[in-house]
N, C-alpha and C positions, 0 to 999 in steps of 0.2 A: 403417319397418325395417332390421333386416340384408337385404343383399341376396348374394348367391352369391359369395363373388371365383374363383368359375372358373366353366367349362362342365361341369356336373350332368352329361353323359353323360359328362363322359373320368373323373369319379368313381366311377358307379353303375358302372362297366367294367376296373375297373382287376385289372389282378390278383390275387388271393388273397395274402398272402402268407403263405407257408409257418410252422408256428406254432411259437413260441417255449418251453422244456420249463422254465416258471417257472408256478409254482402263482398266481394274479392270484386278488381277489373282485371281481368286478364287481357295484356297487356299485345302479346305477339299468338296468332290467330291466325293461322291460316283457312278462309275461306275463296275456292274457283270453280269453277264451272265442272258439270262431272265429270267430263272429258281428259278433264286437264288434272284435275284430282287420283284419274284411272292412269295416267301415263308420267302422274308422281309415284303413285301406291306402285308400278311394274319399277318405276328406277329402285327407288327405295329397298323392294326384292330381292334385286342384283345387286345394291350399289351398300347397301346401307343394314337396318333393324330394318324386322321383321314391326306394321305397324299394324298395333290396336287396336285403332279406331278407323274402320273403313264405313265414315262416315264419310256423307253431302252435305253442302252446309246447313241443310233446315235441319238436317238430326244432329250436328253437332252445335250447333246455337241451340236446341232444347235441349242435347245434353248440359252445358253449361245452366242454360236458365235453369238442374236440376239442383249441382253444383252450386246457388245461388250468385254465378258468375251476375253481374246488372249491366258491366260494362265495357264490350272490348276491337279490342288494335284488332282490326278484317286489315290481313295483308295477304301480297303476292304481287311476282315478279317472274318476271314477263326477260327467256331465254336466249328470241328470237323476234328481227325487227319486224315492228307491224302487228305484235302482239299483245303490248301494253295497252291501246286504245279499248282496245273488245275486254280483257282483266275489266280497266277502270271502269267499265259502265256495268258491267255484270255485279262490281261491288256496292259503286251508288243506287244498283237498285233495290238491291238487298234493304244498305242504308233506310232506304226510304220507303223499307215496312217496316223493323224495326226498329224504333230507333235505341235499341241498344248497343247498338253495330256505330260502332265509331271509323268511316273507312280512310282507307289511305288508299294512294292512288302508288301508281313504277313505274316505270320509262326504263328502258335497254339504254344506257347514256351510248351517243355517239347516232345514234339509229337516226333514221330520216325526219323530217319533221319531232325529233326531241324534242327542240322549243314550244312550241303547236303543243305536243301533249300534255307536256307538263302544265299548261298554262290552261289550257280543257279540266286539270285532274282537278289544279287547287283553286280556279277560278270560274270554274263553269258547275262542274261537279261536285263543288264543296269538299275534297278531303280535308284531310287536318293534315295531311303528309305525304310523305312516298317510302316505299318498298323498297332497296337496294340490297345487291347478294352477289357478293364481288364474289364466290367462286362462280354460280349458277349461270353470273356475268359473266365470267373473265375480262374482271375488271378492277383495278388494284383500286385498292379508296384515294389516294394522291392522283390516282391518274388525271391527264386533261378534260381528257371527255364526262369528270363527273361537275368541274367545276362548274357548269350555266348549272347542274341542277342544283347547289348548294345552297348558288351566288341566288336565283327563282327562288327557294325555297326562304332564304336569312329572309331576306327582301320582306315578306307576308308574315314571319315572325312561324309558321308553320315548321314540322316536325323531320326529318328522316332518319328514320333505323335501316338499320346497315347490317348486315355480319357482313364483318372487315376482320375478324377473328382469324389463323392462321389453321382451325380446326374448324368438323374434323375436314383433314387435307383423304385427298381418294386422288387416286387415276383418274378413277370413269370423271371426272371434271375437265380434265385438259387443261388444266389452269396451275400451275405453280403456287397451292399459297402458302405455304412456308414465305418464299420467297420475296412475295408483294402485297402482305395484307400484314396486319399486327398491327403494335402499336407506337413500334417507329412512325408509319404509316396511315395512319389516325391519330400520331400526333399537328406530323406536317397537313393537315384542313385544319382543326383545331385554329396553327397559327397563320393560316390564309385568311381561313373561313371562322373566326373569335367572334364574332352574330349567327352562327348555327348554332342549331337542337337539336342536336342530334344523341342517337342511343345506341350506342353496339352492345349487339346483341348477344347470348348466352355468358356472356360476363367479361368477352374476350375468350374463355376458353383460357387456353391454359395457360395465357399471360396475366391471368384472371388479376393479379400482384401489382404486374405496371401497368392496367389501366384504371384499377383507384387508384395507385398513383398519380396516371397520369388526371384521372378527373378532380382529384384537389385544385391541380393547375389549369381548370379550363372550366369555369363554369358554368356552361350550355353544356357540357358534355355528363348525359348517362349513360347507365348500362343495366340491361332485365337480366334476369336470371333462367332465362328459358335454357333448359335442358341441365346449367352447370349447376345446380343444387341437388339434383336426383340422382345423383350416385350409382349411375346408369353410362356412361362416356367416363368417369375417373371417380376416383376416390379424396380425390383435389380438389376443395372446394372451402370456401372461406369456413370463418366460423363466427360467431355473434359476437364478436370484438373485433373482424375485421368489418361487418356488416354495419354497424352501431356508427361510426365517424359517418358513412355514406348515406343512411340513410334517408336524405331529403334529394338523394339524386340513381335512386334501384325503382326499377321498377320491375314489380310479380309478371310475367311470362310464363310461356308453357310450352308451342310447337303445337299445340289442336290442330288436327287429329293427329298427324301425324307422329303421335308417338310411339314406346315401344314396354311402357309403363303405364299404370292407374295416373288418369289424370292430376288427379290430387296426391301423388304421392310433394311434391316442390309445394304445395301448397302450404303441408302436412306438417312438411319440417322446418321454414317457420316458419308455420305457427306455437314448433315445440319449443324453439329456439332460447326462448325464455327471454326478447327481447320487449325491453319496456310498448307501453300500448300504445305512447304515437310514435315514435318509428316501426311496426305492425304496420300501427294505418298506412303510414305515409310507405309503406314498399306492397302493399297489396290493393292498396286500395289509390294515397291523397296523389302522388309525386304522376297517375297519370292522368289524371282526370287535369292535375291545372296546369300538366304543359301540353293541354292542347284547349289553355282556354277554360273546362269545364265545373275547375274548384279550387 
């Protein structure tokens, strides 16, 4: 398991930076109903890191607005059969009330009525795509139960955002993520579903170099920066020269509000890296909008 590179308490209590006046799109924001958020935070308290921002959906969106976040990918995931449909309707209703939200649905691959849940999400509720979390849902990226989900998204030109990397692994998942996830499994997915628009979260974490190489050979594969450039989970993060050749395939994301450090940490790191303005604009905003047909 990736270990924290520093004392979690130092990150948790670091001062909130002053907002920078630059519009960005946060392509990895979690919005759940209150009881689900509370359950998730209890899990984080026991098995992961202390959550700095214990904000419900409305509070989280208001905070991001103060940070000049103009749009968000609203993501959620289900871990038991029968849960996805309610979550999908919840986020759909939030998006109806707040035009900043780009809503995504979810499904538990292989659950009863999975095809109908996906169809409702993408065709009726109008979600931009689906969020899958291999660790939480205990399914490998190349598990055959995933294939109908990929096919449904690809047919419609929709996006899959997926936690498909090996880390952070944990016995709490009751799933051997290091054995069943990672770049090799994702490479098999892209070979089988070349038209699928897939965003792998967290830059693939510990295999970011291998995922960068796979991006270069897979024109519909994208990566988001979520937690991977924070310096919290690991000090091994890409630099300017690594990011620049893939500037059209990278999306800025944060995992807000389930963070142990200030939301602005990764945004500021990217802004201070010395990237050319077109590349920085693509990563912080343009790629996320273009991928869902808004830019």
